[in-house]
VOGU-3710 file (C-alpha; in Angstrom, 3 decimals, decimal comma):
1> mneigfflnd> 0,914/26,441/11,707  -2,178/24,861/13,935  -1,909/21,517/14,424  -5,485/19,601/13,237  -5,895/16,040/14,344  -8,370/13,829/12,813  -9,261/10,628/15,496  -11,115/7,123/14,430  -12,005/5,848/17,885  -14,155/2,502/16,362
11> yydmlnlhka> -12,413/-0,616/14,588  -15,175/-0,699/11,808  -15,012/3,128/11,560  -11,305/2,223/10,930  -11,966/-1,061/8,616  -14,169/1,373/5,871  -11,830/4,301/6,071  -9,005/0,512/5,058  -12,264/-0,437/2,183  -12,017/2,916/0,862
21> lleakfhqep> -8,111/4,058/0,886  -8,196/0,142/-0,994  -10,310/0,638/-3,384  -8,428/4,043/-4,270  -5,261/2,976/-4,481  -5,687/0,646/-6,279  -8,505/1,040/-8,919  -7,780/0,380/-12,422  -8,724/3,000/-14,039  -8,572/6,517/-10,728
31> dnvyisgspi> -9,344/9,417/-11,301  -6,986/11,098/-9,636  -3,461/9,035/-10,777  -1,870/10,089/-7,628  -3,885/8,612/-5,386  -1,920/5,339/-6,042  1,943/6,357/-5,255  1,309/9,076/-3,037  3,769/8,760/-0,035  0,745/11,003/1,816
41> ianiynelln> -1,411/8,238/1,892  1,093/5,173/2,084  1,911/6,172/5,303  -1,022/7,264/6,302  -2,337/3,372/5,333  0,313/2,222/6,897  -0,050/3,841/10,395  -4,007/2,604/9,955  -3,406/-1,043/8,859  -1,161/-0,897/12,466
51> kltkseyeik> -3,582/0,510/14,867  -6,461/-1,544/12,869  -3,703/-4,755/13,725  -3,644/-3,796/17,810  -7,398/-3,137/18,135  -8,539/-6,909/16,398  -6,732/-8,187/19,212  -7,451/-6,323/21,633  -11,219/-6,908/19,942  -10,370/-10,628/19,648
61> gkeswtewrk> -7,176/-11,637/21,236  -5,511/-12,400/18,176  -5,420/-10,407/14,990  -5,345/-11,770/10,878  -3,966/-8,615/9,581  -0,285/-9,383/9,285  -0,963/-12,485/7,289  -3,535/-10,565/5,162  -0,873/-7,539/4,380  1,626/-9,669/3,128
71> iknqkfyeer> 1,837/-9,546/-0,506  2,840/-13,236/-1,903  -0,945/-13,597/-0,555  -2,429/-10,989/-2,306  -1,546/-11,427/-6,544  -4,901/-9,591/-7,476  -3,226/-5,902/-5,392  0,617/-6,998/-6,748  -0,750/-6,615/-10,292  -2,721/-3,833/-9,752
81> ainniicysq> 0,191/-1,634/-8,676  2,688/-3,666/-10,447  0,498/-1,873/-13,291  -0,079/1,468/-11,139  3,448/1,872/-11,163  4,364/1,058/-15,137  1,147/2,913/-16,018  2,045/6,275/-13,680  5,191/6,300/-11,984  8,569/7,014/-13,866
91> wksldytqki> 10,465/3,757/-12,990  12,769/4,201/-16,223  14,589/7,025/-15,021  14,831/5,681/-11,275  17,551/4,795/-9,640  17,790/1,615/-7,069  16,768/3,825/-4,033  14,136/5,645/-6,124  12,522/2,686/-6,991  12,249/1,058/-3,728
101> nviynyfspf> 10,335/4,058/-2,845  7,966/3,884/-5,172  7,534/0,598/-4,574  6,847/1,627/-0,770  4,295/3,957/-2,137  2,230/2,055/-4,327  2,454/-1,789/-2,508  1,132/-0,204/0,860  0,071/-1,432/2,751  1,628/-4,638/1,436
111> tyteeelsdl> 4,520/-6,024/3,098  7,439/-7,868/1,059  10,877/-9,451/1,818  14,132/-8,263/0,985  14,157/-11,596/-1,686  10,508/-9,625/-2,983  11,607/-6,573/-3,086  14,343/-7,761/-5,241  11,044/-9,980/-7,359  9,146/-7,167/-7,935
121> ivkidcsiv> 11,592/-5,198/-9,383  12,984/-7,564/-11,846  9,184/-7,786/-12,635  8,766/-4,568/-12,939  12,308/-3,754/-15,018  11,044/-6,629/-17,352  7,749/-5,509/-18,281  8,301/-2,059/-19,292  9,808/-2,075/-22,769
//
């Protein structure tokens, strides 16, 4: 298999890709329901935000992405991710480990503590009737 590379070397190019991914992953009425929970998109998005964080630090000597990524600071996106999980995943049939993976995929690029993860699982469990 041939190796394919795609590189963004400009902070603002990465920033605009972030905006497009944010829109695609957390849209209320997506054209493609698989985007929000895709493990491939989740990994790409997390890598992109890691690079944005590093790049911002190199440019400005500080960074704001670490705080922005904390789910406790993003109730709007938390609600959207939970709604997407309820609407588009097979949550009820998943075991605990699978639920953790679903949360990782749907919530990327956001971060959370173990306690917040447990709270999210309970919140989603209680939302599904």
